[in-house]
Every structure is written in C-alpha cells, then in structure tokens.
N, C-alpha and C positions, 0 to 999 in steps of 0.2 A: 650563907644566907641566916640573917637577923630576926628574932621573932618580930621585931618593930614592922616590919616590912608585910610579915603575916598580919599582924593585928591590923594593920593600914588595908590590907588589901581584903580580909574576910566580909567584912560589911560591904563592900563593892559587890564582892561575888556572891551574895545571899540569893538574887533573883534566879543565879545559873543554879543556886542550889537547890530551890524548888521545882526549878525546871529539872534538872538530871537528875533526881533521888526517882521522880516516878518513872520517867523514859527509862534509866537504868532497869528499873525493877520489871519494866514490861520487856526488855530485852532481855534478861534473865529466867524469867517466866517462861520467854518462847523458845531458850535453847536448851533449857529444862523438858520443855514437853516435846522438844523434836530429839531427848535422846542423849544429851550430849551433858558432861559433868562440869561440875562447878568450875574446874582447874580451866579448860577449855573459854569457858564466858571471862573469867580473869584474864586470860593473855589476849582473847581478843579486843577487851576492853585497857589492858596496857599497853598493846603494839599495832592496834589499829586504830581504834579510839577517831571512830568517825561514823558516829552517829545513825545516820541513813543508811549508808554502805554494811554498818552492822548489821542493821536490820535485814535490807538484800540477802547477807552472809548467809544468815539462817538457813535461807531455801535454796540457795546456791548448796552448801554444805549437804544440805539434808536430799540437794538433786546430785550429789556427786558431780556438779558443773566442771569443766575445765579450767585449769588456773590460767590460762589467757582470757576465757571469756570474762571470768572474775574481775580480770586486772582492769580490762578494758569497761567493765562498768563500772568500777570504782572510779576510773580518772574520769569517766563521763559525768557520775553522780557529783567529782569531788572536782570537776574543772573549776569551779570559782574559786577555789583557794588560790589559785595561780594569781590571781587579782588581790585578795587578800595580802599574799607574800611582799607583792610590790610595791604596797602602799606602806609597808611596817620596814622599809629597808632603813631609814633613815633611824627608826624606834630603834631598832635590834643591832643598827652599829654600836659597836664595843662590848657588846655581851658575853666575846670569848667562844668557849665551847657550848655557852647556855644558847646560845644562838640557834644550835642543832636541834634543841628542844623545842624553840619556841616555835620555831616552822612548823615542827611536827604535831605541836598543840595547838596551832590557831584553828580551833572551831568557828562557827558561827557565832559564838555568844560571846566567846573571848574574845574576837577581832570587836564585835560591838564594846566591849569593854573596853579595852587598850583603845579603840580609836577616842572613846571621850573620859577615860578617866584619868585624872591628873594626881601623880603621887602627894600625897602630905609631906610641908615642908618639915626637913631633917629626916626623910627617909628617901633613899638612893632611888631614883627612878628605875632604873635597871632590873634591883630587887624587887621592886614593887610589881613590875610586867610579870617577872618569873614566878612570883607568889601566885599572882592572878591566876595565869595560866596553870600551875602547879595544883592549886586548889580546885579549878574548875575539873581538870583531870579524876582530882580524888571524889568529886563526888559521882561522877558517872562509874566509874572504878564500884564506888563502895553501892552504888545504886544494881549496880549487874551483880554483886555477891548477894546483896540481899534478897533481890528475884531469884537465883538458883537456887537457893536454900528457901524459899518460902514455896516454892515448886515441887521442890525433891519433899518437904516436908509434909506439906499441907496437899498437894494434888490440886492448884487451881485448873478452873476452865480458863483456857487462854483465847475461846475464842472473840474476835476483836481486837485482841491487845495488839497486833501487829499495825492498829490504825492509828495509834499513839501518836507513832512519828508525822503520821499524815494532817492530823489534827493540831500540831504542834505548827508547822509549815502555814496550813490555813488560815491560823489566829494570826501568824506574822505577816500573811499575805494580808488579809483583811486589815491589818492596823497600817501597812502602810498604805495600800488603797485610801484609807482612810484620810491618810497623812500628806498625802501629795494632790497635786494640782493636774500631773500627767500622767494619763492612764495610758498613752500609746504603748509602753513596752510591755506591757501585762497583754493587751491583743496582740501585739505581735509574737510573745512566747507563746500563747495559748495558740496561734495559727501555726507555729512551728511544730509545735506537739501535735497537732493535729496532722500536717500534712507527713511527720513521718513515723504516726504511729503505723499507718498500715503497711511501711514497707519494714517494720521492724517485726509486726505480727506475722506478714509474710513470708521474712526469713526464720520464724521460731523452730521449722522443723516438724511442725505438728500435721500430721498426715492424716489425722479423723479415724485412722484404724486402731485397731487393739493393741497394745504391745504384745510381740512375740511371747509365748509361754504365759503370758501376765493373768491366764484365769479372767478372762472378761475384761483384761486391758488393765487390770490394777498393777502400777507399780512394785516391783519386789522388794521386801519391805529391808532396811539397813538391818547389819547385826544388832542386836538387842533393842530393837527397837519394836514392840508392838503393834500388828497392822489391825486394825478394828474393821477388817472388811467382812462384806456380808459372805453367807456361805453360797457356794454355788449352788443353783437349781439342779435338783434330779432330772437324771434322763428320764425320755418318757418310756414306760412301760411297753413291752416287745420288742426292744431295741429299733424304735423310729426314730429318725433322724430330720 
C-alpha cells in the first residue's frame, strides 16, 4: 500500500469522517454507560464493524441474550450487504487476500463511495479501494475509542444517545425520498414492518409478570454494574399483607 493511494482516498472519505466520528463516540459512550471497558468497544469496532448492529449489541450484551438470537438479528439487520457484495464482484476481482477485507468492510457509506468514486490518474484502482475502506473503518474505531474514554473520564449522561443511528437513517431516508420519483418501495417497506411487528412483539416472551426474585420486577444487575433502582417500599405495620 502506497501513500499516494491514501492521499487520494482521504478527501473522498471526508464525509464519512464527519459522520463516523460522532456516531462512533455515541457507541463508545453507550458501551461505557453499560459498564463495558474500552478494550471491548475497540474489539467490537475492529471485528464487528456493523454500525446499527453494534448499537443493538450493547442491549444484547447487557441483557445476556443467547448467541443464536444475536447472530439472527445481526443477519436480518445487515442482510442488505449481501446485495452490496454481489454488485462489487467485478470491482474486487484480482485484489487477492485484500478482497476478504473489502467484503468485511463494505458498510453503507463505503459502498456508496466505492460505487461512485474513481481512482485518480496514476493511482492503482485496487489500492484506492482498499485505502477508502481502511480509512472509513479507522474513523469508526477512533470515534468508538474517544467515546469510551470520554464516558469513563467525564461521566456523560447518555440519555437519547442511542437515537444517533436512527437519526442517521432518517436523514438518509428523507434524502432518498426527495431525490426519487418512485415512493412505492417506502410504503411497501413500512407495511411489511407493520405486519411483522405484532408477531415479533408476541414472540418476545414478555409475560407482564415480575421477574422471579427480582424485587418488584427489576432485572438483576450485571456484575460490576450499579443498578439505580428505587428502594423497596417498607412492609405495612402490624404484619399486614
């Protein structure tokens, strides 16, 4: 990998830099608020690197969800990447071992850049593609690390931070709505979501009953995590029940 490829890729990835750093910080803050160390935030951003799936993963980790459930939900959330990969087969042909990383790092933003950006004259196209993907992930990792450090050092109130990824997708959806003359896919997707929600909610296993031994239904706190739960009400005088 030569410096010329990175110098050419950096200006192209600036929009991703300005988006990934704040979102990565939000993820790091949520991880710290959930009681997880900096190292875990770093590893998730290095080895998972899945944006919305990582935000979902904070809740899954905190709730000790089964591995199978986490894998299935991640597959559903990132299913669109299968289509991304198919459209990039020709561009990635001949990249050797780097092709595996290109497949792994094909986020929405990286896909958008690789679909439209062209390597400048004198820069190898494959080197350029690899530099774009590597820079994009480095922005996400850097944001995650900054967020974890800020959370542990300053004790941020993370209320509403988990809405960051939702806000990003809302902005993307509005821009696509405004730039497209065909809106039928939006209504089809919304109807599909509406139809699937009752089934998903009905199979979640919530019975509405307090958790056993939970003291009023509060889930047991994870080791090392402080639960800010209200103190139980005192028993009525005279032993009445």
